[in-house]
C-alpha positions as CSV (number, residue, x, y, z in Angstrom):
1,M,-12.9,-11.7,18.8
2,D,-9.4,-11.5,20.0
3,L,-7.0,-14.5,20.2
4,S,-4.0,-14.6,22.5
5,L,-1.0,-16.8,21.7
6,A,1.3,-18.2,24.4
7,N,4.3,-18.2,22.2
8,W,5.7,-15.3,20.2
9,V,3.8,-15.1,17.0
10,G,5.1,-12.3,14.9
11,R,5.0,-12.1,11.1
12,P,7.4,-14.3,9.1
13,N,11.0,-13.1,9.6
14,E,9.7,-9.9,11.1
15,R,11.9,-7.4,12.7
16,N,10.8,-6.1,16.1
17,T,12.4,-2.7,16.6
18,S,11.1,-2.4,20.1
19,H,13.3,-5.4,21.1
20,P,16.8,-5.0,19.8
21,D,17.7,-8.5,20.7
22,R,15.1,-9.6,18.1
23,A,16.2,-7.3,15.3
24,R,16.3,-10.5,13.2
25,P,15.1,-14.0,13.9
26,A,17.7,-16.6,14.8
27,N,17.3,-18.3,11.5
28,P,16.1,-15.9,8.9
29,N,15.6,-18.6,6.3
30,R,12.9,-20.3,8.3
31,K,9.3,-19.3,7.6
32,G,6.2,-20.9,8.9
33,R,3.4,-21.8,6.5
34,I,0.2,-19.8,6.7
35,K,-2.3,-21.4,8.9
36,H,-6.1,-21.1,8.4
37,R,-8.2,-21.7,11.4
38,R,-12.0,-21.7,11.7
39,R,-14.0,-20.6,14.6
40,S,-17.7,-21.4,14.1
41,N,-20.8,-22.7,15.9
42,P,-20.1,-24.8,19.0
43,Q,-21.9,-28.2,19.1
44,D,-24.7,-26.7,21.2
45,G,-25.9,-25.0,18.0
46,H,-24.9,-21.5,19.1
47,R,-24.3,-19.2,16.2
48,L,-22.1,-16.2,16.2
49,R,-23.7,-13.0,15.2
50,E,-22.8,-11.7,11.7
51,P,-20.8,-8.5,11.6
52,V,-23.4,-5.7,11.7
53,P,-22.2,-3.1,11.3
54,R,-18.6,-3.8,11.9
55,P,-16.7,-7.1,11.3
56,K,-13.9,-7.0,13.8
57,R,-12.1,-9.8,15.5
58,R,-8.6,-9.8,16.9
59,R,-6.1,-12.3,18.2
60,P,-3.4,-11.3,20.6
61,R,-0.4,-13.5,21.3
62,H,1.9,-13.4,24.2
63,R,4.8,-14.9,26.0
64,P,6.1,-13.7,29.3
65,E,9.3,-12.3,27.9
66,R,7.7,-11.1,24.6
67,P,5.2,-8.4,23.9
68,Q,1.6,-9.5,23.5
69,R,0.4,-9.4,19.9
70,R,-3.2,-9.0,18.5
71,V,-4.0,-10.2,15.1
72,P,-7.5,-9.8,13.6
73,A,-9.8,-12.6,12.5
74,Y,-12.1,-12.0,9.6
75,W,-15.8,-12.8,9.0
76,D,-16.3,-15.6,6.4
77,G,-20.1,-15.7,6.3
78,N,-22.7,-18.0,7.9
79,G,-21.6,-17.3,11.4
80,I,-18.0,-18.3,10.7
81,W,-14.9,-16.4,11.7
82,R,-11.4,-17.3,10.6
83,F,-7.9,-16.2,11.3
84,R,-4.7,-16.5,9.3
85,Y,-1.3,-16.7,10.9
86,S,2.3,-17.2,9.8
87,S,5.5,-17.0,11.8
88,A,9.2,-17.5,11.4
89,V,9.3,-19.1,14.8
90,T,8.8,-22.9,14.5
91,G,7.1,-25.0,17.1
92,T,3.8,-25.0,19.0
93,H,2.0,-21.7,19.3
94,K,-0.8,-21.7,21.8
95,F,-3.7,-19.2,21.5
96,T,-6.7,-18.0,23.4
97,I,-9.8,-16.4,21.9
98,D,-10.8,-13.1,23.4
99,T,-14.3,-12.1,22.4
100,A,-17.4,-10.6,23.8
101,D,-19.3,-13.8,22.8
102,P,-19.6,-15.8,26.0
103,Q,-19.7,-19.1,24.1
104,L,-16.2,-18.6,22.7
105,K,-14.5,-16.3,25.2
106,Q,-11.2,-17.8,26.4
107,T,-11.4,-20.8,24.1
108,T,-7.9,-22.1,23.7
109,G,-6.0,-24.1,21.0
110,A,-2.6,-24.5,19.4
111,I,-1.0,-24.1,16.0
112,E,2.1,-26.1,14.9
113,I,4.5,-24.1,12.8
114,S,7.0,-25.9,10.7
115,A,10.0,-24.6,8.8
116,Y,9.5,-23.8,5.1
117,I,11.2,-26.2,2.6
118,G,11.3,-24.9,-0.9
119,D,12.6,-22.3,-3.3
120,N,10.0,-19.6,-3.2
121,P,11.9,-16.4,-2.1
122,L,8.8,-14.9,-0.5
123,Y,8.8,-17.7,2.0
124,K,12.5,-18.4,2.1
125,H,13.6,-14.8,2.8
126,G,10.6,-13.3,4.5
127,A,8.6,-10.1,4.2
128,I,9.5,-7.2,1.9
129,E,10.6,-4.0,3.7
130,V,12.6,-0.8,3.1
131,A,16.3,-1.3,3.7
132,G,18.2,0.5,6.3
133,D,19.7,3.0,3.8
134,R,16.2,4.0,2.8
135,H,17.1,3.7,-0.9
136,H,16.1,0.1,-1.8
137,F,13.9,-2.8,-0.8
138,E,15.0,-6.0,0.9
139,Y,13.7,-9.2,2.3
140,A,13.5,-9.6,6.1
141,D,16.9,-11.4,6.1
142,G,18.6,-8.6,4.2
143,V,18.7,-10.1,0.7
144,P,17.9,-7.2,-1.8
145,F,14.5,-7.2,-3.4
146,F,14.0,-5.7,-6.8
147,W,10.5,-4.2,-7.2
148,L,9.6,-4.8,-10.9
149,G,5.8,-4.3,-10.9
150,D,3.0,-5.0,-13.3
151,T,-0.4,-3.3,-13.0
152,W,-3.4,-5.6,-12.8
153,W,-6.0,-3.2,-11.4
154,K,-8.9,-5.5,-12.4
155,G,-7.2,-8.7,-11.7
156,L,-9.6,-9.9,-9.0
157,A,-12.7,-9.4,-11.3
158,K,-13.9,-12.1,-13.7
159,R,-12.9,-10.0,-16.7
160,I,-9.7,-12.0,-16.4
161,P,-10.8,-15.7,-16.2
162,L,-9.0,-17.7,-13.5
163,E,-7.1,-19.9,-15.9
164,G,-6.0,-16.8,-17.8
165,F,-5.0,-15.2,-14.5
166,K,-2.8,-18.2,-13.7
167,Q,-1.3,-18.1,-17.2
168,L,-0.5,-14.4,-16.9
169,A,1.2,-15.0,-13.5
170,E,3.4,-17.7,-15.0
171,D,4.3,-15.4,-17.9
172,R,5.2,-12.5,-15.6
173,K,7.3,-14.8,-13.5
174,A,9.2,-16.0,-16.6
175,K,9.9,-12.3,-17.5
176,G,11.3,-11.4,-14.1
177,F,8.4,-9.5,-12.6
178,T,8.3,-9.5,-8.8
179,V,5.1,-7.5,-8.0
180,A,1.6,-7.3,-9.3
181,Q,-0.3,-4.1,-8.3
182,I,-3.9,-5.1,-7.8
183,V,-7.1,-3.5,-6.6
184,A,-9.1,-5.1,-3.8
185,G,-11.9,-2.6,-3.4
186,P,-13.8,0.0,-5.4
187,Y,-12.3,0.0,-8.9
188,P,-10.8,3.1,-10.6
189,D,-12.9,3.4,-13.8
190,E,-16.4,2.1,-13.3
191,P,-19.3,3.6,-11.2
192,A,-20.2,1.8,-8.0
193,F,-21.5,-1.8,-8.4
194,D,-20.8,-1.8,-12.1
195,P,-21.3,-5.4,-13.3
196,R,-17.6,-5.4,-14.3
197,W,-16.7,-5.4,-10.6
198,A,-18.0,-8.9,-10.1
199,N,-16.0,-12.1,-10.0
200,E,-17.2,-15.7,-10.1
201,A,-18.9,-15.2,-6.7
202,G,-20.6,-11.9,-7.4
203,M,-19.9,-8.3,-6.1
204,P,-17.3,-7.6,-3.4
205,Y,-19.9,-5.9,-1.2
206,E,-23.6,-5.9,-0.5
207,P,-25.6,-2.9,-1.7
208,D,-24.7,0.4,-0.1
209,Y,-21.4,-1.2,1.1
210,R,-23.2,-2.6,4.1
211,Q,-20.7,-5.4,4.4
212,V,-18.3,-7.5,2.3
213,N,-19.3,-10.5,0.3
214,P,-16.9,-13.2,1.7
215,A,-17.5,-15.5,-1.3
216,Y,-16.0,-12.8,-3.5
217,F,-12.8,-12.8,-1.4
218,D,-12.7,-16.6,-1.4
219,Q,-12.3,-16.3,-5.2
220,A,-9.8,-13.5,-4.7
221,D,-7.8,-15.8,-2.4
222,I,-7.2,-18.2,-5.3
223,R,-5.7,-15.5,-7.4
224,M,-3.6,-14.1,-4.6
225,R,-2.1,-17.5,-4.0
226,A,-1.5,-18.0,-7.7
227,L,0.6,-14.8,-7.6
228,I,2.6,-15.9,-4.5
229,D,3.1,-19.4,-5.9
230,N,4.8,-17.7,-8.9
231,H,7.0,-15.6,-6.6
232,I,5.1,-12.4,-7.3
233,V,4.1,-10.2,-4.4
234,P,0.5,-8.9,-4.6
235,A,0.7,-5.1,-3.9
236,I,-2.9,-4.5,-2.7
237,V,-4.6,-1.1,-3.4
238,G,-7.6,-0.9,-1.2
239,G,-9.8,1.1,-3.6
240,W,-10.0,4.3,-5.6
241,G,-10.3,7.5,-3.7
242,W,-13.0,9.1,-5.7
243,H,-15.5,6.5,-4.4
244,M,-14.9,7.9,-0.8
245,P,-18.0,10.2,-0.7
246,A,-20.3,7.2,-1.6
247,V,-18.6,4.7,0.6
248,G,-17.9,6.9,3.6
249,V,-14.8,7.0,5.8
250,E,-16.1,4.5,8.4
251,K,-17.0,1.9,5.8
252,F,-13.6,2.3,4.1
253,I,-11.9,1.8,7.4
254,R,-13.9,-1.4,8.0
255,H,-13.0,-2.5,4.5
256,W,-9.3,-2.0,5.2
257,R,-9.5,-3.8,8.4
258,Y,-11.0,-6.8,6.6
259,L,-8.2,-6.8,4.0
260,I,-5.6,-6.7,6.7
261,A,-7.2,-9.5,8.6
262,R,-7.5,-11.6,5.5
263,Y,-4.1,-11.0,3.8
264,A,-1.6,-9.7,6.4
265,A,-0.3,-13.3,6.9
266,Y,0.8,-13.3,3.3
267,Q,3.0,-10.3,3.9
268,T,1.5,-8.3,1.1
269,P,2.4,-4.6,0.7
270,A,-0.7,-2.4,0.8
271,S,-1.6,1.1,-0.5
272,P,-4.3,3.5,0.7
273,P,-7.1,4.4,-1.6
274,A,-5.6,5.8,-4.8
275,S,-6.7,9.2,-6.2
276,Q,-7.8,9.8,-9.7
277,S,-9.9,12.5,-11.4
278,K,-12.9,11.3,-13.3
279,E,-12.5,14.1,-15.8
């Protein structure tokens, strides 16, 4: 499923190097809130097919004087697809769904983006990026960003209860941490589908990595937002590399596409599968 927007819908405070006149937004302190939209079964009872074998939906956006943009939607189970979107450009953003499903193709709608009001630097200053001198990080508006990271590899699993997770996030905020490095995929220490992978909604995947378990990532969302609410950037590691032979390249790619569709609107840094010897 692809969705086209009639207004420019880039990421919050995003630089667009292909358009020098848009190197920075007009007001870099404005950031739209993340919008969640549901595209499900029409009233005639039609159900969307579940993503077998590849959950992939995209949403392009365009304006005559702007480049068209495609942003993926993600499968949320039970015939439901959602997309998340954030932008530094306030106002009404119109979209069109582009999909092979004839029941939804060319469906249109609109999202209203309002300016952020608050003190969270992740929303106030925009996405984290490498500065022009290539020696430090900065927010999209040029304010320096100090990467002080803590490692929470198993933070999305239930081995850290949700209340304990929130307490830990508050503690790290008080101590000045700005990043939590967290795994959202096959974990580093345990064999595949070890019970310690599970969170409150079960395993992240169905057996043999056939497809993701959306309920697992619903629980992960709560933890991601707890980090962001405490001004901490979730630095997502998509899995541990030694699982690659069991998962397979194609399924790992689908997994990454799912993570991008689900979390890109939050402007989270991401890392490819990490490598580690089991010896």
